[in-house]
PDB file of N, CA, C, O and CB in Angstrom:
ATOM      1  N   MET A   1       1.286  -1.282   0.008  1.00  0.00           N
ATOM      2  CA  MET A   1      -0.156   0.144  -0.102  1.00  0.00           C
ATOM      3  C   MET A   1       0.862   1.452   0.116  1.00  0.00           C
ATOM      4  O   MET A   1       1.521   1.722   1.120  1.00  0.00           O
ATOM      5  CB  MET A   1      -1.791   0.130   1.662  1.00  0.00           C
ATOM      6  N   PRO A   2       0.777   2.178  -1.156  1.00  0.00           N
ATOM      7  CA  PRO A   2       1.819   3.204  -1.219  1.00  0.00           C
ATOM      8  C   PRO A   2       1.243   4.205  -0.215  1.00  0.00           C
ATOM      9  O   PRO A   2       0.265   4.884  -0.531  1.00  0.00           O
ATOM     10  CB  PRO A   2       2.086   3.834  -2.751  1.00  0.00           C
ATOM     11  N   THR A   3       1.752   4.303   0.843  1.00  0.00           N
ATOM     12  CA  THR A   3       2.469   6.292   2.384  1.00  0.00           C
ATOM     13  C   THR A   3       1.968   7.291   1.426  1.00  0.00           C
ATOM     14  O   THR A   3       0.859   7.712   1.756  1.00  0.00           O
ATOM     15  CB  THR A   3       5.155   6.931   2.779  1.00  0.00           C
ATOM     16  N   PHE A   4       2.376   7.734   0.485  1.00  0.00           N
ATOM     17  CA  PHE A   4       2.429   9.383  -0.430  1.00  0.00           C
ATOM     18  C   PHE A   4       1.801   8.672  -1.789  1.00  0.00           C
ATOM     19  O   PHE A   4       1.882   7.514  -2.199  1.00  0.00           O
ATOM     20  CB  PHE A   4       4.484  10.328  -0.797  1.00  0.00           C
ATOM     21  N   GLU A   5       0.958  10.176  -2.462  1.00  0.00           N
ATOM     22  CA  GLU A   5       0.934  10.234  -3.525  1.00  0.00           C
ATOM     23  C   GLU A   5       1.306  10.820  -4.456  1.00  0.00           C
ATOM     24  O   GLU A   5       0.498  11.747  -4.404  1.00  0.00           O
ATOM     25  CB  GLU A   5       0.389  10.194  -3.604  1.00  0.00           C
ATOM     26  N   THR A   6       1.939  11.041  -5.345  1.00  0.00           N
ATOM     27  CA  THR A   6       2.926  12.441  -6.295  1.00  0.00           C
ATOM     28  C   THR A   6       1.292  13.174  -7.299  1.00  0.00           C
ATOM     29  O   THR A   6       0.339  12.550  -7.765  1.00  0.00           O
ATOM     30  CB  THR A   6       4.784  11.358  -8.048  1.00  0.00           C
ATOM     31  N   LEU A   7       1.388  13.661  -7.300  1.00  0.00           N
ATOM     32  CA  LEU A   7       0.293  14.759  -7.848  1.00  0.00           C
ATOM     33  C   LEU A   7       1.098  15.171  -8.760  1.00  0.00           C
ATOM     34  O   LEU A   7       2.300  15.299  -8.528  1.00  0.00           O
ATOM     35  CB  LEU A   7      -0.312  16.000  -6.887  1.00  0.00           C
ATOM     36  N   PRO A   8       0.267  15.583 -10.561  1.00  0.00           N
ATOM     37  CA  PRO A   8       0.331  16.217 -11.222  1.00  0.00           C
ATOM     38  C   PRO A   8       1.594  17.588 -11.353  1.00  0.00           C
ATOM     39  O   PRO A   8       2.507  17.696 -12.171  1.00  0.00           O
ATOM     40  CB  PRO A   8      -0.796  16.318 -11.109  1.00  0.00           C
ATOM     41  N   ARG A   9       1.270  18.354 -10.405  1.00  0.00           N
ATOM     42  CA  ARG A   9       2.042  19.493 -10.019  1.00  0.00           C
ATOM     43  C   ARG A   9       3.295  19.116  -9.423  1.00  0.00           C
ATOM     44  O   ARG A   9       4.244  19.790  -9.824  1.00  0.00           O
ATOM     45  CB  ARG A   9       1.323  20.330  -9.121  1.00  0.00           C
ATOM     46  N   PHE A  10       3.565  18.218  -8.569  1.00  0.00           N
ATOM     47  CA  PHE A  10       4.642  17.569  -8.521  1.00  0.00           C
ATOM     48  C   PHE A  10       5.771  17.172  -9.170  1.00  0.00           C
ATOM     49  O   PHE A  10       6.947  17.535  -9.158  1.00  0.00           O
ATOM     50  CB  PHE A  10       4.387  16.977  -8.322  1.00  0.00           C
ATOM     51  N   THR A  11       4.957  16.101  -9.902  1.00  0.00           N
ATOM     52  CA  THR A  11       5.720  15.544 -11.860  1.00  0.00           C
ATOM     53  C   THR A  11       6.087  17.233 -12.076  1.00  0.00           C
ATOM     54  O   THR A  11       7.239  17.661 -12.139  1.00  0.00           O
ATOM     55  CB  THR A  11       3.958  14.638 -13.725  1.00  0.00           C
ATOM     56  N   ALA A  12       5.424  17.684 -12.128  1.00  0.00           N
ATOM     57  CA  ALA A  12       5.486  18.867 -13.798  1.00  0.00           C
ATOM     58  C   ALA A  12       6.612  19.307 -13.459  1.00  0.00           C
ATOM     59  O   ALA A  12       7.618  19.244 -14.166  1.00  0.00           O
ATOM     60  CB  ALA A  12       4.252  20.408 -14.171  1.00  0.00           C
ATOM     61  N   ASP A  13       6.502  20.138 -11.563  1.00  0.00           N
ATOM     62  CA  ASP A  13       7.312  20.739 -11.449  1.00  0.00           C
ATOM     63  C   ASP A  13       9.214  20.296 -11.137  1.00  0.00           C
ATOM     64  O   ASP A  13      10.259  20.944 -11.178  1.00  0.00           O
ATOM     65  CB  ASP A  13       6.604  21.343 -10.678  1.00  0.00           C
ATOM     66  N   LEU A  14       8.917  19.125 -10.889  1.00  0.00           N
ATOM     67  CA  LEU A  14      10.515  17.872 -10.775  1.00  0.00           C
ATOM     68  C   LEU A  14      10.838  17.929 -12.218  1.00  0.00           C
ATOM     69  O   LEU A  14      11.956  17.649 -12.649  1.00  0.00           O
ATOM     70  CB  LEU A  14      10.199  15.764 -10.218  1.00  0.00           C
ATOM     71  N   GLN A  15      10.024  18.229 -12.821  1.00  0.00           N
ATOM     72  CA  GLN A  15      10.238  17.862 -14.255  1.00  0.00           C
ATOM     73  C   GLN A  15      11.414  19.180 -15.104  1.00  0.00           C
ATOM     74  O   GLN A  15      12.193  18.940 -16.027  1.00  0.00           O
ATOM     75  CB  GLN A  15       8.441  17.818 -15.027  1.00  0.00           C
ATOM     76  N   HIS A  16      11.160  20.694 -14.339  1.00  0.00           N
ATOM     77  CA  HIS A  16      11.237  21.499 -14.847  1.00  0.00           C
ATOM     78  C   HIS A  16      12.775  21.977 -14.045  1.00  0.00           C
ATOM     79  O   HIS A  16      13.621  22.708 -14.560  1.00  0.00           O
ATOM     80  CB  HIS A  16       9.931  22.189 -14.870  1.00  0.00           C
ATOM     81  N   LEU A  17      12.812  21.706 -13.448  1.00  0.00           N
ATOM     82  CA  LEU A  17      13.899  21.667 -12.276  1.00  0.00           C
ATOM     83  C   LEU A  17      15.500  20.780 -13.076  1.00  0.00           C
ATOM     84  O   LEU A  17      15.502  19.665 -13.599  1.00  0.00           O
ATOM     85  CB  LEU A  17      13.026  20.523 -10.651  1.00  0.00           C
ATOM     86  N   THR A  18      16.684  21.716 -12.922  1.00  0.00           N
ATOM     87  CA  THR A  18      17.657  21.318 -13.421  1.00  0.00           C
ATOM     88  C   THR A  18      18.221  19.664 -13.112  1.00  0.00           C
ATOM     89  O   THR A  18      17.942  18.996 -12.116  1.00  0.00           O
ATOM     90  CB  THR A  18      18.457  22.325 -13.065  1.00  0.00           C
ATOM     91  N   PRO A  19      18.886  19.343 -14.006  1.00  0.00           N
ATOM     92  CA  PRO A  19      19.663  18.071 -13.393  1.00  0.00           C
ATOM     93  C   PRO A  19      20.394  18.754 -11.745  1.00  0.00           C
ATOM     94  O   PRO A  19      19.795  18.288 -10.775  1.00  0.00           O
ATOM     95  CB  PRO A  19      21.175  17.465 -14.787  1.00  0.00           C
ATOM     96  N   ALA A  20      21.429  19.641 -11.414  1.00  0.00           N
ATOM     97  CA  ALA A  20      21.477  19.622 -10.718  1.00  0.00           C
ATOM     98  C   ALA A  20      20.366  20.457  -9.996  1.00  0.00           C
ATOM     99  O   ALA A  20      20.863  21.259  -9.205  1.00  0.00           O
ATOM    100  CB  ALA A  20      22.452  19.630 -10.723  1.00  0.00           C
ATOM    101  N   GLN A  21      19.419  20.480 -10.035  1.00  0.00           N
ATOM    102  CA  GLN A  21      18.311  20.919  -9.351  1.00  0.00           C
ATOM    103  C   GLN A  21      18.320  19.912  -8.379  1.00  0.00           C
ATOM    104  O   GLN A  21      18.864  19.715  -7.293  1.00  0.00           O
ATOM    105  CB  GLN A  21      17.027  21.082 -10.137  1.00  0.00           C
ATOM    106  N   ARG A  22      17.332  19.190  -9.322  1.00  0.00           N
ATOM    107  CA  ARG A  22      17.387  17.591  -8.966  1.00  0.00           C
ATOM    108  C   ARG A  22      18.326  16.988  -8.183  1.00  0.00           C
ATOM    109  O   ARG A  22      17.859  16.550  -7.132  1.00  0.00           O
ATOM    110  CB  ARG A  22      17.513  16.839 -10.042  1.00  0.00           C
ATOM    111  N   GLN A  23      19.500  16.820  -8.346  1.00  0.00           N
ATOM    112  CA  GLN A  23      19.962  16.263  -6.778  1.00  0.00           C
ATOM    113  C   GLN A  23      20.414  17.050  -6.060  1.00  0.00           C
ATOM    114  O   GLN A  23      21.059  16.545  -5.142  1.00  0.00           O
ATOM    115  CB  GLN A  23      20.933  15.300  -6.635  1.00  0.00           C
ATOM    116  N   ARG A  24      20.372  17.933  -6.064  1.00  0.00           N
ATOM    117  CA  ARG A  24      19.910  18.498  -4.501  1.00  0.00           C
ATOM    118  C   ARG A  24      18.944  18.698  -3.618  1.00  0.00           C
ATOM    119  O   ARG A  24      18.940  18.995  -2.424  1.00  0.00           O
ATOM    120  CB  ARG A  24      20.061  19.354  -4.355  1.00  0.00           C
ATOM    121  N   PHE A  25      17.970  18.443  -4.556  1.00  0.00           N
ATOM    122  CA  PHE A  25      16.041  18.340  -4.012  1.00  0.00           C
ATOM    123  C   PHE A  25      16.503  16.346  -3.258  1.00  0.00           C
ATOM    124  O   PHE A  25      16.202  15.922  -2.142  1.00  0.00           O
ATOM    125  CB  PHE A  25      14.108  18.365  -6.381  1.00  0.00           C
ATOM    126  N   ARG A  26      17.024  15.826  -4.021  1.00  0.00           N
ATOM    127  CA  ARG A  26      16.989  14.218  -4.191  1.00  0.00           C
ATOM    128  C   ARG A  26      17.652  14.251  -2.992  1.00  0.00           C
ATOM    129  O   ARG A  26      17.052  13.542  -2.184  1.00  0.00           O
ATOM    130  CB  ARG A  26      17.732  13.329  -5.557  1.00  0.00           C
ATOM    131  N   ARG A  27      18.483  14.688  -2.591  1.00  0.00           N
ATOM    132  CA  ARG A  27      19.896  14.799  -1.406  1.00  0.00           C
ATOM    133  C   ARG A  27      19.235  15.368  -0.327  1.00  0.00           C
ATOM    134  O   ARG A  27      19.537  15.103   0.837  1.00  0.00           O
ATOM    135  CB  ARG A  27      21.379  15.898  -1.828  1.00  0.00           C
ATOM    136  N   ALA A  28      18.524  15.987  -0.582  1.00  0.00           N
ATOM    137  CA  ALA A  28      17.545  16.993   0.286  1.00  0.00           C
ATOM    138  C   ALA A  28      16.706  16.181   1.259  1.00  0.00           C
ATOM    139  O   ALA A  28      16.741  16.256   2.487  1.00  0.00           O
ATOM    140  CB  ALA A  28      16.462  17.873  -0.701  1.00  0.00           C
ATOM    141  N   VAL A  29      15.534  14.968   0.100  1.00  0.00           N
ATOM    142  CA  VAL A  29      14.765  14.319   0.301  1.00  0.00           C
ATOM    143  C   VAL A  29      15.582  12.515   1.569  1.00  0.00           C
ATOM    144  O   VAL A  29      14.917  11.724   2.238  1.00  0.00           O
ATOM    145  CB  VAL A  29      14.155  14.261  -1.389  1.00  0.00           C
ATOM    146  N   LEU A  30      16.594  12.544   1.436  1.00  0.00           N
ATOM    147  CA  LEU A  30      17.410  11.438   1.378  1.00  0.00           C
ATOM    148  C   LEU A  30      17.572  11.752   2.521  1.00  0.00           C
ATOM    149  O   LEU A  30      17.267  10.990   3.439  1.00  0.00           O
ATOM    150  CB  LEU A  30      18.511  11.189   0.475  1.00  0.00           C
ATOM    151  N   ASP A  31      18.109  12.990   2.718  1.00  0.00           N
ATOM    152  CA  ASP A  31      18.150  13.494   3.967  1.00  0.00           C
ATOM    153  C   ASP A  31      17.771  13.497   4.828  1.00  0.00           C
ATOM    154  O   ASP A  31      18.280  12.988   5.826  1.00  0.00           O
ATOM    155  CB  ASP A  31      18.129  14.076   4.100  1.00  0.00           C
ATOM    156  N   ALA A  32      16.553  14.170   4.757  1.00  0.00           N
ATOM    157  CA  ALA A  32      15.366  13.913   5.985  1.00  0.00           C
ATOM    158  C   ALA A  32      14.732  12.737   6.298  1.00  0.00           C
ATOM    159  O   ALA A  32      14.821  12.207   7.405  1.00  0.00           O
ATOM    160  CB  ALA A  32      14.239  14.640   5.794  1.00  0.00           C
ATOM    161  N   PHE A  33      14.130  12.325   5.427  1.00  0.00           N
ATOM    162  CA  PHE A  33      13.777  10.680   5.117  1.00  0.00           C
ATOM    163  C   PHE A  33      14.245   9.957   5.302  1.00  0.00           C
ATOM    164  O   PHE A  33      13.653   9.200   6.071  1.00  0.00           O
ATOM    165  CB  PHE A  33      13.632  10.182   4.243  1.00  0.00           C
ATOM    166  N   GLY A  34      15.698   9.465   4.826  1.00  0.00           N
ATOM    167  CA  GLY A  34      16.359   8.010   4.505  1.00  0.00           C
ATOM    168  C   GLY A  34      15.807   7.564   5.504  1.00  0.00           C
ATOM    169  O   GLY A  34      15.350   6.520   5.039  1.00  0.00           O
ATOM    170  N   SER A  35      15.366   7.594   7.045  1.00  0.00           N
ATOM    171  CA  SER A  35      16.099   6.524   7.667  1.00  0.00           C
ATOM    172  C   SER A  35      14.259   6.089   7.402  1.00  0.00           C
ATOM    173  O   SER A  35      13.916   5.379   8.347  1.00  0.00           O
ATOM    174  CB  SER A  35      17.189   6.704   9.497  1.00  0.00           C
ATOM    175  N   GLN A  36      13.517   6.238   6.784  1.00  0.00           N
ATOM    176  CA  GLN A  36      12.804   5.560   6.661  1.00  0.00           C
ATOM    177  C   GLN A  36      12.385   4.957   5.235  1.00  0.00           C
ATOM    178  O   GLN A  36      11.234   4.615   4.965  1.00  0.00           O
ATOM    179  CB  GLN A  36      12.105   6.064   7.277  1.00  0.00           C
ATOM    180  N   ARG A  37      13.394   4.879   4.428  1.00  0.00           N
ATOM    181  CA  ARG A  37      13.117   4.143   2.853  1.00  0.00           C
ATOM    182  C   ARG A  37      12.652   2.770   3.125  1.00  0.00           C
ATOM    183  O   ARG A  37      12.721   1.960   4.049  1.00  0.00           O
ATOM    184  CB  ARG A  37      14.588   3.997   1.789  1.00  0.00           C
ATOM    185  N   GLY A  38      12.050   2.856   1.702  1.00  0.00           N
ATOM    186  CA  GLY A  38      11.768   2.271   1.037  1.00  0.00           C
ATOM    187  C   GLY A  38      11.763   2.302  -0.244  1.00  0.00           C
ATOM    188  O   GLY A  38      12.165   3.410  -0.595  1.00  0.00           O
ATOM    189  N   PRO A  39      11.489   1.589  -1.205  1.00  0.00           N
ATOM    190  CA  PRO A  39      11.796   2.212  -2.855  1.00  0.00           C
ATOM    191  C   PRO A  39      11.326   3.565  -2.615  1.00  0.00           C
ATOM    192  O   PRO A  39      10.468   3.900  -1.798  1.00  0.00           O
ATOM    193  CB  PRO A  39      10.836   1.425  -4.335  1.00  0.00           C
ATOM    194  N   SER A  40      12.080   4.424  -3.539  1.00  0.00           N
ATOM    195  CA  SER A  40      12.111   5.849  -2.910  1.00  0.00           C
ATOM    196  C   SER A  40      10.986   6.388  -4.516  1.00  0.00           C
ATOM    197  O   SER A  40      11.178   6.146  -5.708  1.00  0.00           O
ATOM    198  CB  SER A  40      14.267   6.749  -2.628  1.00  0.00           C
ATOM    199  N   PRO A  41      10.026   7.049  -3.929  1.00  0.00           N
ATOM    200  CA  PRO A  41       8.959   7.818  -5.102  1.00  0.00           C
ATOM    201  C   PRO A  41       9.984   7.820  -6.594  1.00  0.00           C
ATOM    202  O   PRO A  41       9.908   7.044  -7.547  1.00  0.00           O
ATOM    203  CB  PRO A  41       8.465   9.881  -4.502  1.00  0.00           C
ATOM    204  N   ALA A  42      11.039   9.112  -6.365  1.00  0.00           N
ATOM    205  CA  ALA A  42      12.128   9.231  -7.058  1.00  0.00           C
ATOM    206  C   ALA A  42      12.489   8.093  -7.803  1.00  0.00           C
ATOM    207  O   ALA A  42      12.161   7.709  -8.926  1.00  0.00           O
ATOM    208  CB  ALA A  42      13.064   9.586  -6.301  1.00  0.00           C
ATOM    209  N   SER A  43      13.300   7.596  -6.861  1.00  0.00           N
ATOM    210  CA  SER A  43      13.238   5.888  -8.444  1.00  0.00           C
ATOM    211  C   SER A  43      12.562   5.464  -9.449  1.00  0.00           C
ATOM    212  O   SER A  43      12.784   5.139 -10.615  1.00  0.00           O
ATOM    213  CB  SER A  43      12.957   4.560  -8.144  1.00  0.00           C
ATOM    214  N   THR A  44      11.602   5.546  -8.677  1.00  0.00           N
ATOM    215  CA  THR A  44      10.204   5.062  -9.784  1.00  0.00           C
ATOM    216  C   THR A  44       9.955   5.627 -10.609  1.00  0.00           C
ATOM    217  O   THR A  44       9.740   5.064 -11.683  1.00  0.00           O
ATOM    218  CB  THR A  44       8.947   4.994  -9.436  1.00  0.00           C
ATOM    219  N   GLU A  45       9.882   6.857 -10.491  1.00  0.00           N
ATOM    220  CA  GLU A  45       9.289   7.898 -11.283  1.00  0.00           C
ATOM    221  C   GLU A  45      10.392   8.417 -12.671  1.00  0.00           C
ATOM    222  O   GLU A  45      10.223   8.825 -13.820  1.00  0.00           O
ATOM    223  CB  GLU A  45       8.959   9.196 -10.136  1.00  0.00           C
ATOM    224  N   CYS A  46      11.028   8.255 -12.181  1.00  0.00           N
ATOM    225  CA  CYS A  46      12.516   9.175 -13.565  1.00  0.00           C
ATOM    226  C   CYS A  46      12.783   7.395 -14.097  1.00  0.00           C
ATOM    227  O   CYS A  46      13.765   7.470 -14.835  1.00  0.00           O
ATOM    228  CB  CYS A  46      14.937  10.414 -12.377  1.00  0.00           C
ATOM    229  N   GLN A  47      12.530   6.550 -14.058  1.00  0.00           N
ATOM    230  CA  GLN A  47      12.598   5.259 -14.522  1.00  0.00           C
ATOM    231  C   GLN A  47      12.775   6.013 -16.083  1.00  0.00           C
ATOM    232  O   GLN A  47      11.820   6.736 -16.364  1.00  0.00           O
ATOM    233  CB  GLN A  47      11.164   4.105 -14.104  1.00  0.00           C
ATOM    234  N   GLY A  48      13.790   5.941 -17.053  1.00  0.00           N
ATOM    235  CA  GLY A  48      14.025   6.190 -18.393  1.00  0.00           C
ATOM    236  C   GLY A  48      13.661   8.072 -18.104  1.00  0.00           C
ATOM    237  O   GLY A  48      12.748   8.514 -18.802  1.00  0.00           O
ATOM    238  N   HIS A  49      14.336   9.051 -17.152  1.00  0.00           N
ATOM    239  CA  HIS A  49      14.402   9.678 -17.023  1.00  0.00           C
ATOM    240  C   HIS A  49      16.055  10.266 -17.036  1.00  0.00           C
ATOM    241  O   HIS A  49      16.966   9.468 -17.258  1.00  0.00           O
ATOM    242  CB  HIS A  49      13.595   9.592 -16.361  1.00  0.00           C
ATOM    243  N   ALA A  50      16.231  11.174 -16.876  1.00  0.00           N
ATOM    244  CA  ALA A  50      17.222  12.102 -16.223  1.00  0.00           C
ATOM    245  C   ALA A  50      17.093  12.967 -14.805  1.00  0.00           C
ATOM    246  O   ALA A  50      17.056  14.170 -14.544  1.00  0.00           O
ATOM    247  CB  ALA A  50      17.416  13.029 -17.189  1.00  0.00           C
ATOM    248  N   CYS A  51      17.049  11.844 -14.087  1.00  0.00           N
ATOM    249  CA  CYS A  51      16.816  12.523 -12.712  1.00  0.00           C
ATOM    250  C   CYS A  51      17.784  12.681 -11.465  1.00  0.00           C
ATOM    251  O   CYS A  51      17.396  13.265 -10.453  1.00  0.00           O
ATOM    252  CB  CYS A  51      15.795  11.878 -12.202  1.00  0.00           C
TER     253      CYS A  51
END
């Protein structure tokens, strides 16, 4: 059962970030929530994309 929902606005905003901004965002999320990690939304949503 998913514990998160990715809204279309989030996906659109994420796609508009530069690669460096996406990397900083991902690092910040992992630093904040890394201990609660399962498969990350970014890793599943970014398959086939440069996230």
